[in-house]
C-alpha positions as CSV (number, residue, x, y, z in Angstrom):
1,M,-17.3,-24.7,-23.9
2,I,-18.2,-25.6,-20.3
3,F,-18.1,-22.3,-18.5
4,D,-20.7,-20.4,-20.1
5,V,-23.2,-23.2,-20.0
6,P,-24.4,-22.5,-16.6
7,F,-24.1,-18.8,-17.1
8,I,-26.8,-18.9,-20.3
9,N,-29.1,-21.2,-18.4
10,A,-29.0,-19.4,-15.2
11,Q,-29.4,-15.9,-16.9
12,A,-33.0,-15.9,-16.1
13,I,-33.0,-16.8,-12.6
14,N,-30.1,-14.8,-11.5
15,A,-31.3,-11.7,-13.4
16,Q,-34.4,-11.8,-10.6
17,A,-31.3,-11.7,-8.1
18,I,-29.6,-8.7,-9.6
19,N,-32.9,-6.7,-9.9
20,A,-33.8,-7.4,-6.3
21,Q,-30.6,-5.3,-5.5
22,A,-32.9,-2.3,-6.4
23,A,-36.1,-3.6,-4.8
24,A,-36.9,-4.8,-1.3
25,P,-34.1,-5.3,1.3
26,Q,-32.7,-8.9,1.0
27,D,-30.9,-10.9,3.7
28,N,-27.9,-13.1,3.1
29,A,-29.7,-16.0,3.4
30,S,-32.1,-15.4,0.7
31,L,-29.3,-13.9,-1.3
32,T,-27.5,-17.4,-1.1
33,A,-30.5,-19.3,-1.8
34,S,-31.0,-17.5,-5.3
35,Y,-27.4,-18.4,-6.1
36,S,-27.8,-22.0,-5.7
37,R,-25.0,-24.8,-6.4
38,S,-26.2,-25.6,-9.7
39,H,-25.9,-21.8,-10.8
40,C,-22.4,-21.2,-9.7
41,F,-20.9,-24.7,-10.1
42,H,-18.9,-25.4,-13.5
43,P,-18.6,-29.2,-14.1
44,F,-15.5,-30.3,-16.0
45,S,-16.0,-32.2,-19.1
46,K,-16.2,-35.8,-18.7
47,Q,-12.5,-36.7,-19.9
48,H,-11.4,-34.4,-16.9
49,Q,-13.8,-36.1,-14.4
50,T,-11.0,-38.7,-13.8
51,A,-7.9,-36.4,-13.6
52,K,-5.5,-36.7,-11.0
53,L,-6.7,-34.9,-7.9
54,P,-4.1,-32.5,-6.1
55,A,-2.6,-34.1,-2.9
56,R,-2.9,-31.1,-0.9
57,F,-4.7,-27.8,-1.3
58,T,-3.2,-24.8,-2.9
59,F,-0.9,-22.6,-0.2
60,P,-2.8,-19.5,-1.2
61,F,-0.1,-16.9,-1.0
62,Y,2.4,-18.4,-3.4
63,Y,2.0,-21.2,-5.6
64,D,2.1,-22.9,-9.2
65,P,-1.4,-23.6,-10.1
66,H,-2.3,-27.1,-10.3
67,P,-3.3,-28.4,-13.9
68,L,-6.9,-28.5,-12.9
69,A,-7.0,-24.9,-11.8
70,T,-5.1,-24.0,-14.9
71,L,-8.0,-25.7,-17.0
72,A,-10.7,-23.8,-15.0
73,V,-8.8,-20.6,-15.5
74,A,-8.5,-21.1,-19.3
75,E,-12.2,-21.6,-19.5
76,L,-13.1,-18.3,-17.4
77,Q,-10.6,-16.3,-19.4
78,H,-12.3,-17.6,-22.7
79,Y,-15.8,-16.5,-21.1
80,L,-14.2,-13.0,-20.4
81,E,-12.9,-12.9,-23.8
82,S,-15.9,-13.9,-25.7
83,Q,-19.0,-13.8,-23.7
84,S,-19.1,-11.2,-20.9
85,Q,-19.8,-8.2,-23.2
86,N,-23.1,-9.6,-24.0
87,Q,-24.3,-9.8,-20.6
88,W,-22.5,-6.8,-18.6
89,Q,-20.2,-3.9,-19.6
90,H,-16.9,-3.3,-17.7
91,N,-14.0,-1.5,-19.0
92,F,-10.7,-3.5,-18.2
93,G,-8.5,-1.0,-20.3
94,L,-7.7,-3.9,-22.8
95,E,-9.2,-2.1,-25.9
96,G,-7.2,0.9,-25.6
97,E,-9.3,3.0,-23.6
98,L,-7.7,3.6,-20.3
99,K,-9.9,6.5,-18.9
100,G,-11.8,5.0,-16.3
101,A,-10.4,1.5,-17.0
102,I,-10.3,-0.9,-13.7
103,G,-8.5,-4.0,-14.0
104,K,-9.9,-7.0,-11.7
105,M,-8.8,-10.0,-9.9
106,F,-10.5,-13.1,-10.7
107,G,-10.2,-16.5,-9.0
108,V,-11.4,-20.1,-9.6
109,L,-11.7,-22.7,-7.0
110,V,-11.6,-26.4,-8.1
111,V,-14.1,-28.3,-6.1
112,K,-15.9,-31.8,-5.7
113,S,-19.5,-31.7,-5.6
114,P,-21.4,-33.5,-2.7
115,E,-22.4,-35.8,-5.6
116,G,-18.8,-36.5,-6.5
117,E,-18.4,-34.7,-9.7
118,L,-15.2,-32.5,-10.5
119,G,-15.6,-28.7,-11.4
120,Y,-14.9,-25.1,-10.4
121,L,-16.4,-22.1,-8.9
122,A,-15.5,-18.3,-10.1
123,A,-15.4,-15.1,-8.5
124,F,-14.1,-11.7,-8.9
125,S,-13.0,-9.1,-6.1
126,G,-15.0,-6.3,-5.1
127,K,-17.7,-5.4,-7.7
128,L,-17.8,-6.1,-11.4
129,A,-19.8,-3.7,-13.7
130,E,-20.9,-1.9,-10.7
131,R,-22.5,-4.9,-9.5
132,N,-21.8,-7.5,-7.0
133,L,-24.0,-10.3,-8.6
134,I,-23.0,-11.5,-12.0
135,N,-24.4,-14.6,-13.7
136,G,-22.4,-17.8,-13.1
137,F,-20.1,-16.1,-10.3
138,V,-20.4,-16.8,-6.5
139,P,-22.3,-14.1,-4.5
140,P,-20.1,-12.0,-2.2
141,V,-20.1,-13.0,1.6
142,F,-22.1,-10.0,2.4
143,D,-23.7,-7.8,-0.2
144,M,-24.3,-4.1,1.0
145,L,-26.5,-3.5,-1.9
146,T,-29.2,-5.8,-0.9
147,Q,-29.3,-4.1,2.8
148,E,-31.6,-1.0,2.1
149,S,-32.8,-1.1,5.7
150,F,-29.4,-1.4,7.2
151,F,-26.5,-0.2,5.6
152,H,-27.7,2.6,3.1
153,G,-30.2,3.8,5.7
154,E,-27.5,4.4,8.3
155,Q,-25.1,5.7,5.7
156,R,-27.6,8.2,4.6
157,Q,-27.8,9.5,8.2
158,I,-23.8,9.8,8.0
159,N,-24.3,11.8,4.9
160,R,-26.7,13.9,6.1
161,L,-24.5,14.8,9.3
162,T,-21.8,15.3,6.5
163,Q,-24.1,17.6,4.6
164,D,-24.8,19.7,7.8
165,L,-21.1,19.7,8.8
166,T,-20.2,21.1,5.3
167,K,-22.9,23.9,5.6
168,L,-21.9,24.8,9.2
169,E,-18.1,25.1,7.8
170,A,-19.1,27.3,4.7
171,A,-21.5,29.3,6.7
172,P,-21.3,33.1,5.7
173,E,-21.3,34.1,9.4
174,L,-18.5,31.9,10.3
175,I,-16.3,33.2,7.3
176,C,-17.2,36.8,8.3
177,L,-16.4,36.2,12.2
178,S,-12.9,34.6,11.1
179,E,-12.2,37.4,8.6
180,A,-13.4,40.0,11.3
181,W,-10.9,38.3,13.9
182,V,-8.0,38.3,11.9
183,A,-8.5,41.9,10.6
184,M,-9.1,43.1,14.2
185,S,-6.3,41.2,15.4
186,A,-4.0,42.8,12.7
187,Q,-5.4,46.2,13.5
188,A,-4.6,45.6,17.3
189,E,-1.1,44.5,16.7
190,T,-0.4,47.6,14.8
191,E,-1.9,50.0,17.3
192,L,-0.1,48.4,20.0
193,E,3.1,48.3,18.5
194,T,2.7,51.9,17.4
195,L,2.4,52.9,21.2
196,R,5.0,50.7,22.0
197,Q,7.4,52.6,19.8
198,Q,6.3,55.6,21.2
199,V,6.7,54.6,25.0
200,V,10.4,53.6,23.7
201,E,11.1,57.0,22.2
202,A,9.6,58.5,25.4
203,R,11.8,56.6,27.6
204,K,14.8,57.7,25.6
205,D,13.8,61.5,25.9
206,R,13.1,61.0,29.8
207,K,16.6,59.4,30.4
208,A,18.1,62.3,28.2
209,R,16.3,65.1,30.2
210,R,17.5,63.4,33.7
211,H,21.0,63.4,32.3
212,A,20.8,67.0,31.3
213,A,19.3,68.2,34.7
214,V,22.4,66.8,36.8
215,G,24.7,69.6,37.3
216,L,22.4,72.3,36.1
217,L,19.5,72.2,38.6
218,S,19.4,72.0,42.4
219,D,18.8,68.8,44.1
220,A,15.2,69.9,44.8
221,K,14.6,70.7,41.3
222,V,16.0,67.2,40.1
223,A,13.8,65.3,42.6
224,E,10.8,67.3,41.2
225,L,11.7,66.3,37.7
226,N,12.2,62.9,38.4
227,L,8.7,62.8,40.0
228,E,7.2,64.4,36.9
229,L,9.0,61.7,34.6
230,G,7.7,59.0,36.8
231,R,4.3,60.0,36.5
232,E,4.8,60.3,32.7
233,S,6.2,56.7,32.6
234,V,3.2,55.6,34.7
235,L,0.7,57.3,32.4
236,Q,2.3,55.6,29.3
237,K,1.9,52.1,30.9
238,N,-1.4,52.7,31.6
239,Q,-2.2,53.7,28.1
240,Q,-0.6,50.7,27.0
241,K,-2.6,48.5,29.4
242,A,-5.9,50.1,28.4
243,L,-5.5,49.7,24.8
244,K,-4.3,46.3,25.2
245,A,-7.5,45.5,27.4
246,E,-9.7,47.5,24.9
247,W,-8.6,45.3,21.9
248,D,-8.7,42.0,24.2
249,S,-12.4,42.8,25.0
250,K,-13.1,43.4,21.3
251,L,-11.5,40.0,20.1
252,A,-13.0,38.1,23.2
253,E,-16.5,39.0,21.7
254,I,-15.5,37.5,18.5
255,D,-13.4,34.4,20.0
256,A,-16.8,33.6,22.1
257,E,-19.0,33.5,18.8
258,L,-16.2,31.7,17.0
259,K,-15.6,29.2,19.8
260,R,-19.4,28.5,20.0
261,R,-19.6,27.8,16.2
262,R,-16.7,25.8,16.3
263,D,-17.7,23.6,19.3
264,E,-20.9,23.0,17.4
265,I,-18.7,21.9,14.5
266,K,-16.5,19.6,16.5
267,A,-19.4,18.1,18.3
268,L,-20.9,17.3,15.0
269,K,-17.6,15.6,13.8
270,K,-17.4,13.7,16.8
271,R,-21.1,12.5,16.3
272,R,-20.4,11.7,12.8
273,A,-17.3,9.9,13.7
274,S,-19.1,7.8,16.2
275,Q,-21.7,6.8,14.0
276,S,-19.3,5.9,11.3
277,K,-17.3,3.8,13.6
278,A,-20.5,2.2,15.0
279,L,-21.7,1.4,11.2
280,Q,-18.5,0.1,10.2
281,T,-18.3,-2.2,13.1
282,K,-21.8,-3.5,12.3
283,L,-20.6,-3.9,8.9
284,F,-17.6,-5.9,9.6
285,A,-19.8,-8.1,11.7
286,Q,-22.0,-8.8,8.7
287,Y,-19.0,-10.4,7.2
288,Q,-19.0,-13.9,8.8
289,F,-16.8,-16.5,7.4
290,V,-17.2,-20.2,7.9
291,N,-14.5,-23.0,7.7
292,R,-14.8,-26.8,7.1
293,A,-15.5,-27.3,10.7
294,G,-18.4,-24.9,10.7
295,E,-16.6,-22.5,12.9
296,V,-17.7,-18.9,12.2
297,Q,-15.8,-15.6,12.7
298,D,-16.5,-12.0,11.5
299,L,-14.2,-9.6,10.3
300,N,-14.0,-7.7,13.7
301,Q,-13.0,-11.0,15.5
302,L,-10.3,-11.8,12.8
303,F,-8.7,-8.6,12.7
304,R,-8.6,-7.7,16.4
305,D,-5.1,-8.5,16.6
306,A,-4.1,-6.2,13.7
307,P,-1.7,-3.4,14.0
308,S,-4.7,-0.9,13.4
309,G,-7.1,-2.9,15.4
310,Q,-9.5,-3.2,12.5
311,P,-9.9,-4.6,9.1
312,P,-8.2,-2.9,6.0
313,A,-10.6,-1.4,3.6
314,G,-11.9,-4.0,1.1
315,A,-11.3,-7.0,3.4
316,G,-13.6,-9.6,2.7
317,E,-14.2,-8.8,-0.8
318,C,-11.4,-10.6,-2.7
319,A,-11.9,-13.6,-4.6
320,A,-10.5,-16.1,-2.5
321,P,-12.8,-15.7,0.7
322,K,-15.9,-15.6,-1.5
323,L,-15.0,-19.0,-3.3
324,L,-14.4,-20.8,0.0
325,Q,-17.5,-19.4,1.6
326,F,-19.8,-20.6,-1.2
327,A,-18.1,-23.9,-1.2
328,F,-18.4,-24.6,2.6
329,E,-22.0,-23.4,2.7
330,N,-22.8,-25.8,-0.4
331,D,-20.8,-28.9,0.8
332,F,-18.3,-28.8,-2.0
333,T,-14.9,-30.1,-1.0
334,P,-12.2,-27.7,-2.1
335,L,-9.4,-29.2,-4.1
336,A,-7.2,-26.3,-5.6
337,M,-7.4,-22.6,-6.2
338,A,-5.8,-19.8,-8.5
339,E,-6.4,-16.3,-8.7
340,F,-5.1,-14.0,-11.9
341,W,-5.3,-10.3,-13.0
342,W,-7.5,-9.4,-16.0
343,G,-7.3,-6.0,-17.4
344,A,-4.7,-2.9,-17.5
345,S,-2.5,-2.3,-14.7
346,P,-3.5,-0.2,-11.8
347,K,-1.9,3.2,-11.6
348,S,0.1,2.6,-8.6
349,E,0.4,-1.4,-8.5
350,V,2.1,-3.7,-11.2
351,K,-0.1,-6.1,-12.5
352,Q,0.2,-8.2,-15.5
353,H,-2.8,-9.2,-17.7
354,K,-3.8,-12.9,-17.2
355,Q,-0.8,-13.7,-14.7
356,F,-1.5,-15.5,-11.5
357,Y,-1.1,-13.9,-8.2
358,G,-1.3,-15.2,-4.8
359,A,-3.8,-13.8,-2.1
360,C,-2.7,-10.5,-0.6
361,Q,-1.3,-10.8,2.9
362,G,-2.9,-7.8,4.6
363,K,-6.5,-8.3,3.4
364,C,-6.6,-12.1,3.3
365,K,-4.2,-13.5,5.3
366,P,-6.3,-13.8,8.7
367,I,-9.5,-14.5,6.9
368,L,-7.9,-17.6,5.0
369,G,-5.9,-18.7,8.1
370,H,-9.5,-19.1,9.4
371,M,-11.2,-20.6,6.6
372,L,-8.7,-23.2,5.7
373,K,-8.1,-24.1,9.1
374,G,-7.7,-28.1,9.3
375,I,-7.0,-28.4,5.5
376,E,-3.9,-29.9,4.5
377,M,-1.9,-27.3,2.2
378,D,1.2,-27.4,0.1
379,E,4.2,-26.3,2.0
380,D,4.9,-22.6,2.7
381,P,7.8,-21.6,0.4
382,L,8.8,-19.0,2.9
383,L,9.7,-21.6,5.0
384,R,11.8,-23.3,2.7
385,N,15.7,-22.3,2.8
386,P,16.4,-21.3,-0.7
387,A,19.9,-21.1,-0.3
388,E,20.4,-24.6,0.6
389,G,23.1,-26.5,-1.6
390,K,24.3,-23.1,-2.9
391,T,27.6,-21.8,-2.3
392,L,28.8,-18.3,-1.6
393,E,31.9,-17.2,-3.9
394,I,34.3,-15.0,-2.4
395,L,36.0,-12.7,-5.2
396,Y,38.0,-10.5,-3.0
397,Q,39.3,-10.7,0.3
398,D,42.0,-8.7,2.7
399,E,42.0,-7.7,6.3
400,A,39.3,-4.9,5.8
401,M,36.7,-6.2,3.5
402,L,35.2,-8.8,1.1
403,V,33.6,-8.8,-2.0
404,V,31.2,-12.0,-2.9
405,N,29.0,-13.0,-5.7
406,K,25.7,-13.8,-4.2
407,P,23.6,-16.5,-5.9
408,S,20.0,-15.8,-6.9
409,E,17.5,-16.9,-4.1
410,F,19.8,-16.2,-1.5
411,L,19.1,-13.9,1.4
412,S,21.5,-11.0,2.3
413,V,20.4,-11.1,5.9
414,P,18.5,-13.5,8.0
415,G,14.7,-13.5,7.3
416,K,11.9,-13.8,9.8
417,N,11.9,-17.7,9.1
418,I,15.3,-18.3,7.6
419,Q,18.7,-17.6,9.0
420,D,20.9,-18.9,6.3
421,S,22.2,-15.7,4.3
422,V,25.1,-14.0,3.2
423,Y,25.6,-12.6,6.6
424,S,25.3,-15.7,8.7
425,R,27.7,-17.7,6.4
426,I,30.3,-14.7,6.6
427,R,29.8,-14.5,10.4
428,Q,30.5,-18.2,10.5
429,Q,33.3,-18.2,8.3
430,F,34.9,-14.8,10.0
431,P,34.3,-15.3,13.7
432,E,36.8,-12.5,14.4
433,A,35.2,-9.8,12.2
434,T,34.2,-6.8,14.1
435,G,30.9,-4.4,13.3
436,P,27.7,-5.2,11.4
437,L,29.6,-7.0,8.3
438,I,26.7,-5.7,6.1
439,V,27.3,-2.6,4.2
440,H,24.6,-2.7,1.7
441,R,22.0,-5.5,0.4
442,L,20.5,-7.4,-2.5
443,D,17.0,-8.5,-2.6
444,M,17.0,-12.3,-2.4
445,S,16.2,-13.1,-6.1
446,T,18.8,-10.7,-7.1
447,S,22.3,-12.4,-7.8
448,G,25.6,-10.6,-7.9
449,L,28.1,-8.5,-6.3
450,M,28.1,-7.6,-2.4
451,V,30.7,-5.9,-0.3
452,L,31.1,-6.7,3.3
453,A,33.4,-5.1,5.9
454,L,35.2,-7.1,8.4
455,T,36.2,-4.4,10.7
456,S,33.7,-1.6,12.2
457,E,36.2,1.1,10.8
458,A,35.9,-0.5,7.4
459,N,32.0,-0.4,7.8
460,R,31.9,3.2,8.4
461,A,33.8,4.1,5.7
462,L,32.0,2.0,3.3
463,V,28.7,2.9,4.6
464,Q,29.6,6.5,3.9
465,Q,30.5,6.0,0.4
466,F,27.1,4.5,-0.3
467,I,25.3,7.2,1.5
468,G,27.3,9.8,-0.3
469,R,26.5,7.9,-3.7
470,S,30.1,7.7,-4.7
471,V,29.9,3.9,-5.1
472,E,29.2,3.0,-9.0
473,K,26.8,0.3,-9.2
474,R,25.9,-1.6,-12.5
475,Y,23.1,-4.3,-12.8
476,L,22.3,-6.5,-15.8
477,A,18.7,-7.6,-16.6
478,K,17.0,-9.5,-19.2
479,L,13.5,-8.1,-20.0
480,A,10.7,-10.0,-21.7
481,G,10.0,-7.7,-24.8
482,Q,11.3,-4.8,-26.7
483,V,12.3,-1.8,-24.9
484,Q,11.9,1.5,-26.9
485,G,14.8,3.6,-27.2
486,D,18.8,3.1,-26.4
487,R,18.9,4.8,-22.8
488,G,16.9,6.9,-20.6
489,E,15.8,7.3,-16.9
490,I,13.0,6.7,-14.6
491,R,12.2,8.5,-11.7
492,L,9.0,6.8,-9.8
493,P,8.5,7.3,-6.1
494,L,8.1,4.0,-4.1
495,R,6.5,3.0,-1.0
496,V,5.6,-0.7,0.5
497,D,2.1,-2.1,-0.3
498,L,0.8,-2.0,3.4
499,D,-1.8,-4.7,2.0
500,D,0.4,-6.8,0.3
501,R,4.2,-6.8,1.5
502,P,6.8,-7.0,0.2
503,R,5.2,-5.5,-3.1
504,Q,6.1,-2.0,-3.8
505,L,3.6,0.6,-5.0
506,V,4.6,3.8,-7.1
507,C,3.0,6.6,-4.8
508,E,3.5,10.3,-5.7
509,T,2.1,11.5,-2.1
510,H,4.1,8.8,0.4
511,G,6.7,7.2,-1.9
512,K,10.4,8.0,-1.4
513,P,12.2,9.3,-4.5
514,A,13.6,6.5,-6.4
515,H,15.8,7.2,-9.7
516,T,17.2,4.9,-12.1
517,L,19.3,5.3,-15.2
518,W,19.3,2.6,-18.1
519,Q,21.2,1.7,-21.2
520,V,20.3,-1.2,-23.7
521,K,23.0,-3.6,-24.0
522,A,21.7,-6.1,-26.6
523,R,18.4,-7.3,-28.2
524,D,17.0,-10.1,-29.9
525,R,13.7,-10.8,-31.3
526,E,12.1,-11.7,-27.7
527,N,14.0,-10.1,-25.4
528,T,16.0,-6.9,-24.2
529,W,19.3,-6.9,-22.1
530,L,19.6,-3.8,-20.3
531,Y,22.5,-1.9,-17.9
532,L,20.6,-0.6,-15.0
533,Y,22.2,2.1,-12.9
534,P,20.3,2.8,-9.7
535,Q,20.7,6.2,-8.3
536,T,19.1,5.4,-5.1
537,G,18.5,2.3,-3.3
538,R,14.9,1.4,-2.6
539,T,13.4,-1.8,-2.3
540,H,12.5,-3.5,-5.7
541,Q,13.4,-0.1,-7.1
542,L,14.8,-1.9,-10.7
543,R,12.0,-4.5,-10.6
544,V,9.3,-1.7,-10.2
545,H,10.9,0.5,-12.7
546,C,11.2,-2.0,-15.2
547,A,7.7,-3.2,-15.1
548,H,5.4,-0.5,-14.2
549,Q,3.6,1.2,-17.0
550,R,5.0,4.5,-16.5
551,G,8.6,3.0,-16.4
552,L,9.8,0.8,-19.1
553,G,6.5,-1.3,-19.1
554,L,8.3,-4.5,-19.4
555,P,8.8,-6.9,-16.2
556,I,12.3,-8.6,-15.8
557,I,12.1,-12.3,-16.7
558,G,11.4,-14.4,-13.7
559,D,10.1,-11.6,-11.7
560,D,7.4,-13.6,-9.5
561,L,5.9,-10.2,-8.0
562,Y,5.8,-8.0,-10.9
563,G,6.0,-10.3,-14.0
564,T,6.1,-14.0,-14.5
565,K,7.6,-16.7,-12.7
566,D,10.6,-18.4,-14.3
567,T,13.7,-20.5,-13.4
568,R,15.4,-17.3,-11.6
569,L,15.1,-13.5,-11.6
570,H,17.2,-12.2,-14.4
571,L,18.6,-9.5,-12.5
572,H,22.3,-9.5,-11.8
573,A,24.7,-7.0,-9.8
574,E,27.6,-7.1,-12.4
575,R,29.7,-4.2,-11.4
576,L,30.9,-2.4,-8.5
577,V,33.4,0.5,-8.3
578,L,34.3,2.0,-4.8
579,N,37.2,3.2,-2.8
580,H,39.1,0.6,-0.4
581,P,38.1,1.6,3.1
582,I,41.4,2.0,4.4
583,T,43.8,3.0,1.5
584,G,41.4,4.7,-0.6
585,E,42.4,3.1,-3.7
586,R,39.7,2.8,-6.2
587,L,38.6,-0.7,-6.7
588,T,36.5,-2.3,-9.6
589,F,34.8,-5.4,-9.2
590,E,32.9,-7.6,-11.9
591,A,31.0,-11.0,-12.0
592,D,29.5,-12.3,-15.1
593,A,25.5,-12.8,-15.0
594,G,25.5,-16.3,-16.9
595,F,22.3,-15.1,-18.7
């Protein structure tokens, strides 16, 4: 086997680099030197040295792996299966023990060495077995573990501030003062309310005495009584003011001490935040990425136009930037790349063991855009019109509405780069239609029934039916595997993956409720056909609910986001039942899926 030869030969040398992480500080230059070209370059066998090379470099965000990349991946996966546990321990969750399991993205970069030899480099995302340096894998772009005098020293200062902050916030004196203020405030409110009620009752009594005196006493006596009642009123008001002033004074003393302590905490938090931000900026500056032209940019520069103004967590630690960085620093020529997932799926995401995945958009797009500058790449499929040459079949038409059978890989509405869609086709075909036309949407990859409104009135009526969930929807899905049971429901809240749009995550904290009913239609030895009844309409709801380990745990065939790419996504909106927006008649529409 090719892959493990360099690992074995370099083991003693690389052990020194690994041990150095716990010893003296080391800069990135010495780190790179300890991981020379010969230690990380895995040459292909002689029979593959004359293989046909890729015409262009891989478009990193969506691709079919080149045969040479597939060969490299096969060797790396064989190594992971047979060799890794002899050199390092990492729980991928493949042996049944999911507690503490961490799956990992791995990547290969097919390269030509300066001597003209074909081979590949290998990398993993983040850390592996709690280490940044593993025999045979390229090093990180920047290794915090070797920077004792920089990162860990400043991080310890921040940790000490956090400890001081924790002590201040948990100080018994602060707790006692807070409790005393609450108790005193409650007592003050009680006493002031009691006095206020007494004043109210006294006011009623004075009013009654005034009324009783009229007609019984002389005018002089009435005037004398009114003076006496006025003095009583003033006295009670002064009592109220005095009592309030007394309590305000007592509370002010506690407030002053509380403010002093809270200002101390606030200042410490501000100091910690300032130091954390400075350390973060300094750390980001150490991640310096080079491209073929020798141009260097750090994370601060690459993400200066990001929505948050700073790089997301983990930026620069993915496999792809590591591979390209090592290649450019060591004069390798990049030819093709591929990344795959190894291990159990994360709790929130859907990742299939051994499946290929494109680089993440949020973390890697700015970095790879810089690193691949000037390199001819495969076409970006997002710029290609997937609906070209496809027809949009109209199944029903009247003066108020349409029902169409949308093909798979056909946009419902215009996208960022492509205008051709159900909306644009219908708008062109029915130029007199009013209103927004679109009532609901299907994912681009999902085929099936869509209803459109030709008038504003019809649109409002149909939209209300979808909002009120009176529309009956049934989808047919073909899953790769055997679904356990015959029917059931799935409730997994969903939100967008901010680092890798348009992928969705299961998130109990920020996700929106998503509910799906399912029923088995048919089975064979390899697949299960399901009826899916979405009770909510979240993005990729059916796809995630099928593929996620807490859902059915089986991806829909052809799901290139949550499963394995195929000729098409085998998900079809085959049945739609709704009320006609004008007549109110209950209408049923069906369209065969063809799979």
